[in-house]
C-alpha positions in Angstrom: 18.4 43.9 -43.3 15.4 44.5 -40.7 13.8 41.5 -42.3 16.5 39.5 -41.9 16.8 40.0 -38.2 13.2 40.0 -38.0 13.4 36.3 -39.5 16.2 35.6 -37.2 14.5 36.5 -34.0 11.3 34.6 -35.1 13.9 31.0 -35.8 15.4 31.9 -32.5 11.8 32.3 -30.5 10.5 29.1 -32.5 13.6 27.7 -30.8 13.2 28.4 -27.4 9.6 27.3 -27.8 10.6 24.0 -29.0 12.8 23.7 -25.9 10.3 24.6 -23.6 7.5 22.3 -25.0 9.9 19.7 -24.8 10.5 20.0 -21.1 7.3 20.9 -20.2 5.7 19.7 -16.8 3.3 16.8 -17.3 0.7 17.2 -15.0 -2.1 14.3 -14.7 -5.4 14.4 -11.9 -6.5 10.9 -11.3 -8.9 9.0 -8.8 -10.2 6.0 -7.8 -13.6 5.4 -6.3 -14.2 2.2 -4.6 -17.3 1.4 -2.8 -19.2 -1.5 -1.8 -21.8 -3.2 0.2 -21.4 -5.9 2.5 -23.3 -8.0 5.3 -20.8 -8.0 8.2 -20.9 -10.1 11.6 -19.3 -10.0 14.6 -19.7 -13.1 16.0 -23.3 -12.3 17.8 -25.0 -10.0 15.7 -24.7 -8.5 11.6 -26.3 -6.2 9.7 -25.6 -4.4 5.9 -23.5 -1.8 5.4 -22.3 0.6 2.7 -18.4 1.6 3.0 -16.0 3.9 1.0 -13.0 2.0 0.8 -9.4 4.2 0.4 -11.3 6.0 -2.4 -9.0 8.5 -3.0 -8.4 11.4 -5.6 -4.4 13.1 -6.4 -2.4 14.7 -9.0 1.1 13.8 -10.2 3.5 15.9 -12.4 6.9 15.0 -14.1 9.4 17.0 -15.1 12.2 15.8 -17.5 15.4 18.5 -16.5 17.7 16.8 -18.7 18.8 13.3 -20.2 20.4 12.6 -16.6 17.4 13.8 -14.1 14.1 14.2 -14.0 11.7 15.6 -11.3 8.6 14.4 -9.8 5.8 14.5 -7.3 2.7 13.5 -6.1 -0.2 14.8 -4.1 -2.9 12.2 -3.0 -5.8 12.7 -0.5 -8.5 9.8 0.7 -12.2 10.6 0.1 -15.4 9.1 1.9 -18.3 8.7 -0.8 -20.6 6.6 1.2 -21.2 9.1 4.4 -20.2 12.8 2.7 -17.2 13.1 4.7 -15.9 16.9 4.1 -12.4 16.2 5.2 -9.7 15.0 2.8 -7.2 12.4 4.5 -3.6 12.7 4.0 -2.1 9.9 1.9 1.0 9.7 -0.6 2.4 13.4 -0.5 6.0 13.5 -1.8 8.9 14.8 -4.3 11.8 13.2 -5.7 14.3 13.0 -8.3 15.1 10.3 -10.3 18.4 9.5 -12.4 20.9 6.8 -13.3 22.1 7.2 -9.7 18.6 5.5 -8.6 15.6 7.8 -7.0 15.8 9.8 -4.0 12.1 11.0 -2.4 11.3 13.1 0.1 7.7 13.7 2.2 5.1 10.6 3.3 4.8 7.7 1.4 4.5 4.2 2.1 7.4 2.3 3.8 9.6 -0.2 2.1 7.7 -2.9 4.3 4.4 -1.8 3.3 5.3 -2.2 -0.6 6.0 -5.9 0.5 2.6 -6.8 1.3 0.9 -5.1 -1.6 2.9 -7.3 -4.4 1.3 -10.1 -2.7 -2.3 -9.0 -1.1 -5.0 -10.4 -3.1 -8.0 -8.1 -1.3 -6.4 -4.8 -0.9 -9.0 -2.6 0.8 -11.4 -5.0 0.9 -13.3 -7.3 3.7 -10.5 -9.8 4.3 -7.4 -7.8 3.9 -4.3 -9.4 4.7 -4.1 -6.6 7.5 -6.5 -8.7 9.3 -3.8 -11.2 10.3 -0.7 -8.9 9.9 -1.4 -5.4 11.6 -2.9 -4.6 15.3 -1.8 -1.9 17.6 1.8 -1.3 17.6 2.5 -4.4 15.3 2.0 -2.1 11.9 4.7 -2.6 9.5 2.5 -0.8 6.8 2.8 2.7 7.5 3.9 5.9 5.9 6.3 7.4 7.3 6.3 11.1 8.1 9.0 13.8 7.3 10.6 10.8 5.2 13.5 10.5 3.2 14.3 7.3 0.9 16.9 6.1 -1.8 16.1 3.1 -4.1 18.8 2.2 -6.3 18.4 1.4 -9.8 17.5 -2.3 -11.0 20.9 -3.9 -10.9 20.8 -7.5 -12.6 17.6 -7.9 -10.9 18.1 -6.4 -7.3 16.5 -3.3 -6.2 17.3 -1.9 -2.3 15.5 0.8 -0.7 16.1 2.7 2.6 13.7 5.0 4.0 14.1 7.1 6.9 11.3 8.8 9.1 13.4 11.4 10.9 10.4 12.1 13.4 6.9 11.0 13.7 5.9 13.8 16.1 4.6 17.2 15.0 7.2 20.1 15.0 10.7 20.4 15.4 12.9 17.9 16.6 16.6 18.2 18.1 16.9 14.9 19.3 15.1 12.4 16.4 14.1 9.9 19.4 10.9 9.4 17.6 12.4 8.1 14.4 11.7 5.2 12.0 13.9 3.6 9.6 12.7 0.6 6.6 14.7 -1.3 4.4 14.1 -3.8 1.9 15.7 -5.7 -0.7 14.1 -7.6 -3.7 15.5 -10.2 -6.4 13.4 -10.5 -9.9 14.5 -13.3 -12.2 12.0 -14.7 -14.7 8.1 -15.0 -13.4 10.1 -14.6 -9.7 10.3 -12.0 -7.3 11.7 -12.3 -3.7 11.7 -9.5 -1.2 13.2 -9.6 2.2 12.2 -6.0 4.3 12.5 -4.7 8.3 11.4 -1.9 10.2 13.1 -0.4 13.3 10.2 1.6 14.8 11.4 4.0 18.0 8.2 6.0 18.1 7.4 4.4 22.0 9.4 5.7 24.4 12.2 3.1 25.9 10.8 0.1 23.6 12.0 -0.4 19.6 9.7 -2.2 18.0 11.3 -4.2 15.4 9.7 -6.1 12.6 10.6 -8.4 9.3 8.9 -9.5 6.2 9.9 -12.1 3.6 7.6 -12.7 0.7 7.9 -15.1 -2.6 5.8 -14.3 -5.4 5.5 -16.4 -8.7 3.3 -15.0 -11.8 2.6 -17.4 -14.8 0.2 -16.8 -17.5 -2.7 -16.1 -16.3 -2.3 -16.9 -12.7 -0.1 -15.7 -9.7 0.8 -17.4 -6.1 2.1 -15.7 -3.2 3.3 -16.1 0.4 4.5 -13.9 3.1 5.5 -14.6 6.5 6.4 -11.5 9.5 7.9 -11.4 12.5 7.8 -8.5 15.3 9.3 -8.2 18.3 9.0 -5.7 21.3 5.1 -5.7 21.3 3.1 -5.3 24.1 1.5 -8.9 24.2 4.9 -10.5 23.5 6.7 -11.3 20.0 4.2 -11.9 17.4 4.4 -14.0 13.8 1.9 -14.0 11.0 1.7 -15.0 7.4 -0.5 -15.3 4.6 -0.8 -17.4 1.6 -2.4 -16.1 -1.7 -3.1 -16.6 -5.3 -5.4 -15.8 -8.6 -6.2 -17.3 -11.6 -8.1 -16.0 -14.6 -11.4 -17.7 -15.8 -11.2 -16.2 -19.3 -10.5 -12.6 -20.2 -13.0 -11.1 -17.7 -13.0 -13.2 -14.5 -10.2 -13.5 -12.1 -10.7 -16.1 -8.9 -9.2 -14.7 -5.8 -8.1 -16.5 -2.8 -6.1 -16.0 0.2 -5.7 -17.6 4.0 -3.5 -16.2 6.6 -2.7 -16.5 10.5 -1.1 -14.9 13.4 -0.1 -15.6 17.4 1.7 -14.1 20.0 4.2 -16.0 21.7 3.4 -14.4 25.6 -0.2 -15.5 25.2 -2.1 -18.7 25.3 -5.2 -19.2 23.0 -4.8 -16.5 21.3 -4.4 -17.6 17.5 -6.4 -16.5 14.6 -6.7 -17.5 11.2 -8.8 -16.5 8.5 -9.6 -17.6 4.8 -11.7 -15.4 1.9 -12.2 -16.1 -1.5 -13.5 -13.5 -4.2 -14.4 -12.9 -8.1 -13.4 -10.2 -9.6 -14.9 -9.2 -13.4 -12.7 -6.4 -14.9 -15.0 -4.8 -17.3 -12.3 -2.4 -18.6 -9.0 -0.9 -17.4 -10.8 1.9 -15.7 -14.2 -0.4 -14.0 -13.9 -3.6 -12.3 -16.9 -5.4 -10.0 -15.9 -8.0 -7.5 -17.8 -10.2 -4.7 -15.6 -11.6 -1.5 -17.0 -13.7 1.4 -14.6 -13.9 4.1 -14.5 -15.4 7.7 -12.1 -15.3 10.6 -11.6 -18.1 13.4 -10.7 -16.5 16.5 -9.8 -18.5 19.9 -10.7 -17.8 23.2 -8.4 -14.4 23.4 -8.1 -14.0 19.8 -9.2 -10.6 18.5 -9.2 -10.7 14.7 -11.6 -9.0 12.8 -12.3 -9.0 9.0 -12.3 -5.3 8.1 -8.8 -4.0 9.3 -6.9 -2.2 6.4 -8.2 -0.1 3.8 -11.9 -1.0 4.5 -14.1 1.6 5.1 -15.8 0.6 8.0 -14.4 -1.2 11.3 -15.8 -3.9 12.8 -15.2 -4.3 16.6 -14.8 -7.8 17.7 -15.0 -9.5 21.1 -12.3 -11.6 22.1 -13.0 -15.6 20.6 -16.0 -14.6 18.4 -15.7 -15.3 14.8 -16.6 -12.5 12.3 -17.6 -13.7 8.8 -18.6 -11.1 5.9 -20.1 -11.2 2.4 -19.4 -8.0 0.2 -20.1 -6.7 -3.0 -18.0 -4.2 -4.7 -17.0 -1.9 -7.6 -13.3 -0.1 -8.2 -13.6 3.2 -10.5 -10.4 4.2 -11.8 -9.9 7.7 -13.9 
């Protein structure tokens, strides 16, 4: 009898062990080191620079509670591998729940309008980044909202809707939510096409609500992609602004991708302020973990235009005097692990 009881306890223990193993938390550490050398010319002078471009490390965790519900989390921090900075900058930091109902996420992470540009951009975190044309000061649709909650629907016949609310952009407790920010997007995918529209309602500036809309169209084929994005931002100090980019890539062979991107922006209330940009680059994908690339980019500014070539995730900022036409040449490496 004692042996039977012992055997029963052993079988029960093995059963519980298998259940525990099936529901173990999956934890993954990851990173991306993106470093480049670049000759940057501000319209008057130029020099050689080394930059760490949105390099980061992070950890993700996934836990399947049952067939209907799973939990996920992420902590990501930026690192500087060019100047040896000791601080870790904040990036996506979140926890969420996913099931048949959709996905609910809490924390600090990218907005729906930010995701729209990510789906179009060919030179993310490099010189020539599309944010050179689409972002400046209050004109900022590429934010991570603080103290945020987001709901995303499941895919419904190609449609996915996101609603993202940042309860308060200031630190500490709020009893008014006066500095809140809200964003939303609706995407439809069919075949190789993707159509997305987004809106951001930004109350961070007292007495003035900055409103922005973005629209994009992406077409993906066998070894190529073309995309277009347009945006309109109102209630800016400089007046309402319009911006756009067109981008494309073409696979030359198994390793090489040719990329190009053009863009422009202008403000309604300022004359001679238009800016435009053109970028071309070549990526060599040596493996899923390693890519090397080259980029050439230039910006043309009217007399009062102030667009640079280093906005966005490029690790160094190139100040530009009004009316100057900056350009840059860069070679870099992206190592993912």
